[in-house]
Jmol script that loads the backbone (N, CA, C; Angstrom):
load data "model"
ATOM      1  N   MET A   1      27.163   9.868   5.883  1.00  0.00           N
ATOM      2  CA  MET A   1      26.751   8.835   4.954  1.00  0.00           C
ATOM      3  C   MET A   1      26.777   9.376   3.531  1.00  0.00           C
ATOM      4  N   ALA A   2      27.447   8.695   2.657  1.00  0.00           N
ATOM      5  CA  ALA A   2      27.475   9.064   1.251  1.00  0.00           C
ATOM      6  C   ALA A   2      26.081   8.788   0.669  1.00  0.00           C
ATOM      7  N   MET A   3      25.628   9.707  -0.139  1.00  0.00           N
ATOM      8  CA  MET A   3      24.266   9.544  -0.675  1.00  0.00           C
ATOM      9  C   MET A   3      24.293   9.471  -2.173  1.00  0.00           C
ATOM     10  N   THR A   4      23.656   8.457  -2.682  1.00  0.00           N
ATOM     11  CA  THR A   4      23.463   8.341  -4.143  1.00  0.00           C
ATOM     12  C   THR A   4      21.944   8.179  -4.402  1.00  0.00           C
ATOM     13  N   MET A   5      21.523   8.777  -5.440  1.00  0.00           N
ATOM     14  CA  MET A   5      20.104   8.702  -5.807  1.00  0.00           C
ATOM     15  C   MET A   5      19.916   7.692  -6.932  1.00  0.00           C
ATOM     16  N   ALA A   6      19.664   6.439  -6.550  1.00  0.00           N
ATOM     17  CA  ALA A   6      19.462   5.377  -7.561  1.00  0.00           C
ATOM     18  C   ALA A   6      18.168   5.627  -8.307  1.00  0.00           C
ATOM     19  N   ARG A   7      17.187   6.227  -7.696  1.00  0.00           N
ATOM     20  CA  ARG A   7      15.925   6.523  -8.325  1.00  0.00           C
ATOM     21  C   ARG A   7      15.345   7.739  -7.681  1.00  0.00           C
ATOM     22  N   GLU A   8      14.311   8.287  -8.228  1.00  0.00           N
ATOM     23  CA  GLU A   8      13.682   9.493  -7.686  1.00  0.00           C
ATOM     24  C   GLU A   8      13.069   9.247  -6.336  1.00  0.00           C
ATOM     25  N   ILE A   9      13.069  10.203  -5.478  1.00  0.00           N
ATOM     26  CA  ILE A   9      12.393  10.151  -4.228  1.00  0.00           C
ATOM     27  C   ILE A   9      11.101  10.889  -4.370  1.00  0.00           C
ATOM     28  N   VAL A  10       9.995  10.235  -4.000  1.00  0.00           N
ATOM     29  CA  VAL A  10       8.655  10.815  -4.221  1.00  0.00           C
ATOM     30  C   VAL A  10       8.009  10.967  -2.820  1.00  0.00           C
ATOM     31  N   PHE A  11       7.382  12.146  -2.636  1.00  0.00           N
ATOM     32  CA  PHE A  11       6.652  12.439  -1.392  1.00  0.00           C
ATOM     33  C   PHE A  11       5.270  12.902  -1.817  1.00  0.00           C
ATOM     34  N   GLY A  12       4.265  12.039  -1.636  1.00  0.00           N
ATOM     35  CA  GLY A  12       2.924  12.368  -2.120  1.00  0.00           C
ATOM     36  C   GLY A  12       2.958  12.470  -3.646  1.00  0.00           C
ATOM     37  N   ASN A  13       2.568  13.626  -4.163  1.00  0.00           N
ATOM     38  CA  ASN A  13       2.606  13.858  -5.604  1.00  0.00           C
ATOM     39  C   ASN A  13       3.827  14.607  -6.054  1.00  0.00           C
ATOM     40  N   HIS A  14       4.775  14.793  -5.178  1.00  0.00           N
ATOM     41  CA  HIS A  14       5.960  15.613  -5.452  1.00  0.00           C
ATOM     42  C   HIS A  14       7.261  14.796  -5.639  1.00  0.00           C
ATOM     43  N   ILE A  15       8.047  15.121  -6.633  1.00  0.00           N
ATOM     44  CA  ILE A  15       9.374  14.556  -6.736  1.00  0.00           C
ATOM     45  C   ILE A  15      10.313  15.477  -5.905  1.00  0.00           C
ATOM     46  N   ILE A  16      11.024  14.902  -4.968  1.00  0.00           N
ATOM     47  CA  ILE A  16      11.871  15.664  -4.053  1.00  0.00           C
ATOM     48  C   ILE A  16      13.284  15.845  -4.668  1.00  0.00           C
ATOM     49  N   PRO A  17      13.728  17.100  -4.806  1.00  0.00           N
ATOM     50  CA  PRO A  17      15.067  17.340  -5.306  1.00  0.00           C
ATOM     51  C   PRO A  17      16.137  16.708  -4.385  1.00  0.00           C
ATOM     52  N   GLN A  18      17.196  16.261  -4.963  1.00  0.00           N
ATOM     53  CA  GLN A  18      18.290  15.583  -4.244  1.00  0.00           C
ATOM     54  C   GLN A  18      18.832  16.549  -3.154  1.00  0.00           C
ATOM     55  N   THR A  19      18.781  17.841  -3.386  1.00  0.00           N
ATOM     56  CA  THR A  19      19.311  18.804  -2.416  1.00  0.00           C
ATOM     57  C   THR A  19      18.505  18.848  -1.124  1.00  0.00           C
ATOM     58  N   GLN A  20      17.278  18.402  -1.150  1.00  0.00           N
ATOM     59  CA  GLN A  20      16.402  18.399   0.070  1.00  0.00           C
ATOM     60  C   GLN A  20      16.568  17.085   0.880  1.00  0.00           C
ATOM     61  N   VAL A  21      17.000  16.020   0.223  1.00  0.00           N
ATOM     62  CA  VAL A  21      17.125  14.722   0.902  1.00  0.00           C
ATOM     63  C   VAL A  21      18.564  14.640   1.478  1.00  0.00           C
ATOM     64  N   PHE A  22      18.659  14.456   2.783  1.00  0.00           N
ATOM     65  CA  PHE A  22      19.978  14.413   3.381  1.00  0.00           C
ATOM     66  C   PHE A  22      20.327  13.077   4.030  1.00  0.00           C
ATOM     67  N   PHE A  23      19.386  12.124   4.003  1.00  0.00           N
ATOM     68  CA  PHE A  23      19.657  10.798   4.565  1.00  0.00           C
ATOM     69  C   PHE A  23      18.761   9.823   3.927  1.00  0.00           C
ATOM     70  N   ILE A  24      19.299   8.647   3.483  1.00  0.00           N
ATOM     71  CA  ILE A  24      18.541   7.606   2.830  1.00  0.00           C
ATOM     72  C   ILE A  24      18.943   6.282   3.384  1.00  0.00           C
ATOM     73  N   ARG A  25      17.913   5.482   3.676  1.00  0.00           N
ATOM     74  CA  ARG A  25      18.080   4.075   4.044  1.00  0.00           C
ATOM     75  C   ARG A  25      17.305   3.243   3.009  1.00  0.00           C
ATOM     76  N   LYS A  26      17.309   1.933   3.178  1.00  0.00           N
ATOM     77  CA  LYS A  26      16.671   1.049   2.214  1.00  0.00           C
ATOM     78  C   LYS A  26      15.167   1.372   2.054  1.00  0.00           C
ATOM     79  N   ASN A  27      14.449   1.626   3.151  1.00  0.00           N
ATOM     80  CA  ASN A  27      13.011   1.797   3.093  1.00  0.00           C
ATOM     81  C   ASN A  27      12.534   3.163   3.551  1.00  0.00           C
ATOM     82  N   SER A  28      13.409   4.065   3.848  1.00  0.00           N
ATOM     83  CA  SER A  28      13.015   5.373   4.337  1.00  0.00           C
ATOM     84  C   SER A  28      14.049   6.460   3.988  1.00  0.00           C
ATOM     85  N   PHE A  29      13.665   7.698   4.193  1.00  0.00           N
ATOM     86  CA  PHE A  29      14.569   8.844   3.951  1.00  0.00           C
ATOM     87  C   PHE A  29      14.187  10.020   4.848  1.00  0.00           C
ATOM     88  N   ALA A  30      15.112  10.923   4.952  1.00  0.00           N
ATOM     89  CA  ALA A  30      14.856  12.152   5.684  1.00  0.00           C
ATOM     90  C   ALA A  30      15.141  13.345   4.788  1.00  0.00           C
ATOM     91  N   MET A  31      14.253  14.362   4.891  1.00  0.00           N
ATOM     92  CA  MET A  31      14.408  15.524   4.010  1.00  0.00           C
ATOM     93  C   MET A  31      14.154  16.809   4.781  1.00  0.00           C
ATOM     94  N   VAL A  32      14.697  17.886   4.261  1.00  0.00           N
ATOM     95  CA  VAL A  32      14.507  19.223   4.761  1.00  0.00           C
ATOM     96  C   VAL A  32      13.079  19.635   4.540  1.00  0.00           C
ATOM     97  N   ASN A  33      12.476  20.221   5.585  1.00  0.00           N
ATOM     98  CA  ASN A  33      11.107  20.751   5.513  1.00  0.00           C
ATOM     99  C   ASN A  33      11.178  22.241   5.178  1.00  0.00           C
ATOM    100  N   HIS A  34      10.633  22.676   4.066  1.00  0.00           N
ATOM    101  CA  HIS A  34      10.698  24.096   3.698  1.00  0.00           C
ATOM    102  C   HIS A  34       9.825  24.966   4.538  1.00  0.00           C
ATOM    103  N   LYS A  35       8.810  24.420   5.264  1.00  0.00           N
ATOM    104  CA  LYS A  35       8.001  25.204   6.169  1.00  0.00           C
ATOM    105  C   LYS A  35       7.993  24.509   7.523  1.00  0.00           C
ATOM    106  N   PRO A  36       9.145  24.537   8.247  1.00  0.00           N
ATOM    107  CA  PRO A  36       9.238  23.779   9.511  1.00  0.00           C
ATOM    108  C   PRO A  36       8.412  24.363  10.623  1.00  0.00           C
ATOM    109  N   PHE A  37       7.902  23.526  11.502  1.00  0.00           N
ATOM    110  CA  PHE A  37       7.144  24.011  12.687  1.00  0.00           C
ATOM    111  C   PHE A  37       8.094  24.744  13.619  1.00  0.00           C
ATOM    112  N   THR A  38       9.286  24.204  13.779  1.00  0.00           N
ATOM    113  CA  THR A  38      10.340  24.829  14.615  1.00  0.00           C
ATOM    114  C   THR A  38      11.659  24.726  13.850  1.00  0.00           C
ATOM    115  N   PRO A  39      12.635  25.568  14.205  1.00  0.00           N
ATOM    116  CA  PRO A  39      13.910  25.486  13.518  1.00  0.00           C
ATOM    117  C   PRO A  39      14.527  24.085  13.659  1.00  0.00           C
ATOM    118  N   GLY A  40      15.001  23.535  12.603  1.00  0.00           N
ATOM    119  CA  GLY A  40      15.625  22.200  12.593  1.00  0.00           C
ATOM    120  C   GLY A  40      14.633  21.047  12.355  1.00  0.00           C
ATOM    121  N   HIS A  41      13.379  21.380  12.217  1.00  0.00           N
ATOM    122  CA  HIS A  41      12.343  20.356  11.962  1.00  0.00           C
ATOM    123  C   HIS A  41      12.586  19.727  10.569  1.00  0.00           C
ATOM    124  N   VAL A  42      12.591  18.414  10.495  1.00  0.00           N
ATOM    125  CA  VAL A  42      12.762  17.681   9.226  1.00  0.00           C
ATOM    126  C   VAL A  42      11.639  16.659   9.075  1.00  0.00           C
ATOM    127  N   LEU A  43      11.486  16.101   7.893  1.00  0.00           N
ATOM    128  CA  LEU A  43      10.478  15.037   7.625  1.00  0.00           C
ATOM    129  C   LEU A  43      11.200  13.723   7.454  1.00  0.00           C
ATOM    130  N   VAL A  44      10.762  12.697   8.167  1.00  0.00           N
ATOM    131  CA  VAL A  44      11.258  11.347   7.986  1.00  0.00           C
ATOM    132  C   VAL A  44      10.113  10.518   7.376  1.00  0.00           C
ATOM    133  N   CYS A  45      10.345   9.926   6.249  1.00  0.00           N
ATOM    134  CA  CYS A  45       9.290   9.313   5.476  1.00  0.00           C
ATOM    135  C   CYS A  45       9.680   7.885   5.024  1.00  0.00           C
ATOM    136  N   THR A  46       8.665   7.086   4.785  1.00  0.00           N
ATOM    137  CA  THR A  46       8.921   5.799   4.166  1.00  0.00           C
ATOM    138  C   THR A  46       8.926   5.972   2.655  1.00  0.00           C
ATOM    139  N   LYS A  47       9.640   5.084   1.957  1.00  0.00           N
ATOM    140  CA  LYS A  47       9.672   5.147   0.516  1.00  0.00           C
ATOM    141  C   LYS A  47       8.403   4.605  -0.107  1.00  0.00           C
ATOM    142  N   ARG A  48       7.812   3.587   0.555  1.00  0.00           N
ATOM    143  CA  ARG A  48       6.582   3.013   0.025  1.00  0.00           C
ATOM    144  C   ARG A  48       5.373   3.780   0.582  1.00  0.00           C
ATOM    145  N   LYS A  49       4.494   4.186  -0.264  1.00  0.00           N
ATOM    146  CA  LYS A  49       3.296   4.932   0.144  1.00  0.00           C
ATOM    147  C   LYS A  49       2.285   3.949   0.730  1.00  0.00           C
ATOM    148  N   VAL A  50       1.833   4.202   1.959  1.00  0.00           N
ATOM    149  CA  VAL A  50       0.774   3.428   2.577  1.00  0.00           C
ATOM    150  C   VAL A  50      -0.245   4.346   3.184  1.00  0.00           C
ATOM    151  N   ALA A  51      -1.475   3.844   3.323  1.00  0.00           N
ATOM    152  CA  ALA A  51      -2.561   4.654   3.842  1.00  0.00           C
ATOM    153  C   ALA A  51      -2.413   4.911   5.380  1.00  0.00           C
ATOM    154  N   LYS A  52      -1.962   3.902   6.071  1.00  0.00           N
ATOM    155  CA  LYS A  52      -1.845   3.998   7.541  1.00  0.00           C
ATOM    156  C   LYS A  52      -0.507   3.443   7.995  1.00  0.00           C
ATOM    157  N   PHE A  53      -0.046   3.961   9.117  1.00  0.00           N
ATOM    158  CA  PHE A  53       1.211   3.511   9.699  1.00  0.00           C
ATOM    159  C   PHE A  53       1.206   1.992   9.884  1.00  0.00           C
ATOM    160  N   GLN A  54       0.091   1.445  10.326  1.00  0.00           N
ATOM    161  CA  GLN A  54      -0.005  -0.003  10.573  1.00  0.00           C
ATOM    162  C   GLN A  54       0.122  -0.855   9.309  1.00  0.00           C
ATOM    163  N   ASP A  55       0.021  -0.194   8.129  1.00  0.00           N
ATOM    164  CA  ASP A  55       0.174  -0.892   6.872  1.00  0.00           C
ATOM    165  C   ASP A  55       1.636  -1.107   6.495  1.00  0.00           C
ATOM    166  N   LEU A  56       2.574  -0.519   7.244  1.00  0.00           N
ATOM    167  CA  LEU A  56       4.000  -0.753   7.007  1.00  0.00           C
ATOM    168  C   LEU A  56       4.345  -2.183   7.422  1.00  0.00           C
ATOM    169  N   THR A  57       5.284  -2.793   6.747  1.00  0.00           N
ATOM    170  CA  THR A  57       5.789  -4.118   7.214  1.00  0.00           C
ATOM    171  C   THR A  57       6.620  -3.834   8.454  1.00  0.00           C
ATOM    172  N   GLU A  58       6.952  -4.886   9.170  1.00  0.00           N
ATOM    173  CA  GLU A  58       7.811  -4.713  10.351  1.00  0.00           C
ATOM    174  C   GLU A  58       9.164  -4.165   9.959  1.00  0.00           C
ATOM    175  N   ILE A  59       9.714  -4.642   8.859  1.00  0.00           N
ATOM    176  CA  ILE A  59      11.012  -4.188   8.375  1.00  0.00           C
ATOM    177  C   ILE A  59      10.950  -2.678   8.028  1.00  0.00           C
ATOM    178  N   GLU A  60       9.852  -2.265   7.379  1.00  0.00           N
ATOM    179  CA  GLU A  60       9.744  -0.843   7.005  1.00  0.00           C
ATOM    180  C   GLU A  60       9.603   0.028   8.231  1.00  0.00           C
ATOM    181  N   ALA A  61       8.864  -0.456   9.231  1.00  0.00           N
ATOM    182  CA  ALA A  61       8.652   0.350  10.485  1.00  0.00           C
ATOM    183  C   ALA A  61       9.982   0.498  11.251  1.00  0.00           C
ATOM    184  N   VAL A  62      10.725  -0.588  11.339  1.00  0.00           N
ATOM    185  CA  VAL A  62      12.048  -0.539  11.990  1.00  0.00           C
ATOM    186  C   VAL A  62      12.970   0.452  11.265  1.00  0.00           C
ATOM    187  N   ASP A  63      12.986   0.334   9.945  1.00  0.00           N
ATOM    188  CA  ASP A  63      13.836   1.194   9.117  1.00  0.00           C
ATOM    189  C   ASP A  63      13.423   2.692   9.322  1.00  0.00           C
ATOM    190  N   LEU A  64      12.136   2.970   9.383  1.00  0.00           N
ATOM    191  CA  LEU A  64      11.670   4.312   9.624  1.00  0.00           C
ATOM    192  C   LEU A  64      12.176   4.859  10.955  1.00  0.00           C
ATOM    193  N   PHE A  65      12.023   4.078  12.014  1.00  0.00           N
ATOM    194  CA  PHE A  65      12.440   4.551  13.349  1.00  0.00           C
ATOM    195  C   PHE A  65      13.953   4.582  13.485  1.00  0.00           C
ATOM    196  N   MET A  66      14.681   3.794  12.759  1.00  0.00           N
ATOM    197  CA  MET A  66      16.145   3.912  12.785  1.00  0.00           C
ATOM    198  C   MET A  66      16.553   5.215  12.056  1.00  0.00           C
ATOM    199  N   THR A  67      15.848   5.542  11.037  1.00  0.00           N
ATOM    200  CA  THR A  67      16.092   6.804  10.314  1.00  0.00           C
ATOM    201  C   THR A  67      15.848   8.005  11.257  1.00  0.00           C
ATOM    202  N   ALA A  68      14.693   7.923  11.985  1.00  0.00           N
ATOM    203  CA  ALA A  68      14.356   9.035  12.875  1.00  0.00           C
ATOM    204  C   ALA A  68      15.342   9.156  14.031  1.00  0.00           C
ATOM    205  N   ARG A  69      15.862   8.020  14.470  1.00  0.00           N
ATOM    206  CA  ARG A  69      16.856   8.023  15.566  1.00  0.00           C
ATOM    207  C   ARG A  69      18.093   8.732  15.154  1.00  0.00           C
TER     208      ARG A  69
END
end "model"
wireframe off; spacefill off
backbone 0.3
color backbone group
């Protein structure tokens, strides 16, 4: 997938460098974890910050799981 960064990717209070983000969808992204639990461990995140998983819209949840897949 060709990747373009239309805007900054934010994770919590951190701006994620483009070199760490390897996959982007409309509502989610995947990035390299600098302190992985196991080799190959990555983080799959939603673009919109929510307090709880249940706060995601159905579209955001589907997008998140499609990214994880």
